[in-house]
ZAMARGU-4260 file (C-alpha; in steps of 0.2 Angstrom, whole numbers, plus 5000, padded with zeros to 4 digits):
<rodrens>
0) 5001/5001/5000 | 5015/5012/5004 | 5022/5010/4986 | 5005/5012/4979 | 5003/5027/4989
5) 5019/5036/4984 | 5016/5031/4967 | 4999/5040/4968 | 5007/5055/4975 | 5020/5056/4961
10) 5006/5055/4948 | 4997/5069/4956 | 5012/5080/4958 | 5017/5077/4939 | 4999/5081/4934
15) 4999/5097/4944 | 5016/5102/4937 | 5010/5099/4919 | 4994/5110/4923 | 5005/5123/4930
20) 5016/5123/4914 | 5001/5123/4903 | 4994/5139/4911 | 5012/5147/4911 | 5015/5161/4899
25) 5031/5159/4891 | 5028/5173/4878 | 5043/5186/4877 | 5043/5204/4877 | 5034/5213/4863
30) 5050/5224/4857 | 5061/5217/4844 | 5080/5218/4846 | 5087/5233/4837 | 5096/5228/4821
35) 5101/5245/4816 | 5119/5244/4823 | 5122/5228/4812 | 5120/5209/4818 | 5136/5209/4828
40) 5129/5221/4840 | 5111/5214/4841 | 5106/5215/4860 | 5094/5200/4864 | 5089/5200/4883
45) 5075/5200/4894 | 5068/5217/4886 | 5072/5213/4868 | 5068/5198/4858 | 5074/5189/4843
50) 5067/5197/4828 | 5052/5188/4819 | 5058/5180/4802 | 5076/5183/4807 | 5087/5173/4793
55) 5101/5163/4799 | 5112/5151/4789 | 5122/5137/4799 | 5136/5126/4799 | 5135/5111/4808
60) 5151/5107/4819 | 5159/5090/4821 | 5151/5089/4838 | 5133/5090/4830 | 5130/5107/4837
65) 5124/5121/4824 | 5132/5139/4824 | 5128/5154/4812 | 5139/5152/4797 | 5147/5170/4799
70) 5154/5165/4816 | 5162/5149/4810 | 5180/5154/4803 | 5185/5163/4819 | 5177/5151/4831
75) 5188/5137/4822 | 5203/5148/4823 | 5200/5150/4842 | 5198/5132/4845 | 5213/5128/4835
80) 5224/5141/4844 | 5218/5135/4861 | 5222/5116/4856 | 5239/5122/4851 | 5242/5127/4869
85) 5236/5111/4875 | 5218/5116/4879 | 5204/5105/4870 | 5188/5114/4869 | 5171/5108/4863
90) 5154/5118/4859 | 5141/5110/4871 | 5127/5122/4865 | 5125/5131/4849 | 5109/5136/4840
95) 5093/5133/4849 | 5076/5135/4843 | 5063/5143/4853 | 5054/5127/4856 | 5070/5120/4862
100) 5072/5135/4874 | 5055/5133/4881 | 5057/5115/4884 | 5075/5120/4894 | 5064/5132/4904
105) 5051/5120/4908 | 5064/5107/4914 | 5073/5120/4925 | 5058/5124/4934 | 5052/5107/4937
110) 5070/5103/4944 | 5067/5119/4957 | 5050/5113/4961 | 5057/5096/4966 | 5069/5104/4977
115) 5055/5113/4985 | 5053/5129/4978 | 5035/5137/4975 | 5029/5139/4958 | 5032/5157/4957
120) 5049/5156/4965 | 5054/5141/4954 | 5049/5152/4940 | 5059/5167/4944 | 5074/5158/4950
125) 5074/5148/4933 | 5074/5164/4923 | 5092/5167/4932 | 5099/5153/4922 | 5088/5150/4907
130) 5081/5163/4895 | 5063/5166/4892 | 5059/5159/4875 | 5063/5172/4862 | 5075/5181/4872
135) 5089/5168/4871 | 5106/5172/4861 | 5107/5155/4857 | 5092/5158/4845 | 5103/5169/4835
140) 5117/5156/4832 | 5130/5169/4837 | 5131/5162/4855 | 5139/5146/4862 | 5142/5137/4877
145) 5159/5130/4878 | 5166/5116/4889 | 5183/5108/4892 | 5186/5092/4882 | 5197/5077/4884
150) 5206/5079/4900 | 5207/5098/4900 | 5202/5105/4916 | 5186/5116/4915 | 5195/5130/4925
155) 5210/5130/4913 | 5199/5132/4899 | 5188/5146/4905 | 5203/5156/4911 | 5211/5155/4894
160) 5194/5159/4885 | 5192/5175/4897 | 5209/5181/4893 | 5209/5177/4875 | 5192/5174/4867
165) 5191/5194/4862 | 5206/5191/4850 | 5194/5180/4839 | 5179/5191/4840 | 5170/5183/4856
170) 5166/5192/4873 | 5161/5183/4889 | 5143/5188/4888 | 5139/5186/4907 | 5152/5192/4918
175) 5151/5190/4937 | 5151/5208/4940 | 5138/5213/4928 | 5123/5202/4933 | 5113/5216/4939
180) 5114/5223/4921 | 5113/5208/4911 | 5100/5199/4922 | 5108/5182/4920 | 5119/5174/4933
185) 5138/5172/4929 | 5142/5159/4915 | 5159/5157/4912 | 5156/5145/4898 | 5144/5156/4888
190) 5152/5166/4874 | 5145/5179/4862 | 5151/5184/4844 | 5153/5203/4841 | 5168/5204/4829
195) 5185/5207/4833 | 5186/5226/4835 | 5170/5227/4846 | 5177/5212/4857 | 5193/5221/4859
200) 5185/5237/4865 | 5173/5228/4876 | 5187/5217/4884 | 5198/5233/4887 | 5184/5244/4894
205) 5177/5230/4905 | 5160/5232/4900 | 5146/5220/4896 | 5136/5220/4878 | 5123/5231/4885
210) 5135/5244/4892 | 5145/5244/4876 | 5130/5247/4864 | 5124/5261/4875 | 5142/5270/4872
215) 5139/5270/4854
</rodrens>
């Protein structure tokens, strides 16, 4: 009877969560990202969504992930140079569709509810880590999550990227000291392509993308 009771509780909880998810509004902000400064400086965040019908052309990497074709040459150069220094990197996550982003957010909310968070608190906390569908840079194909591979330690990989990514046109998108501006928790693995000249300025000035675009 105890096993049956636990199973029934589990089913009821699952049904309640499914009901909450079904009623949850996952719509993104009305405002589309400003494209007037060019694709490299398009800001997508909690206030600005990916423009509707934005056209992308992809390259599929050896790991199976896809990235926007325009960032591929500099991305490959960065990985090759890192490897020459004994640091093996891999793109853990590249382009994601809006539907994939929604499923990630739902999964994160569910994990937090299982940890004891209320529905509202689980949603709020989840959005610190997973962007609302339509507002994720991964939907642009210009942002990538990078991890260490084949024995390279994560700390060493992140340090190398933090010091060198700007040389190849990539910036650490969510620095630890800019969370109040980006609205996203520190992610040492998440890098965004902005082009070499912009990346150099952002790195040298210690800015996040939102701040840099404002200076223009």
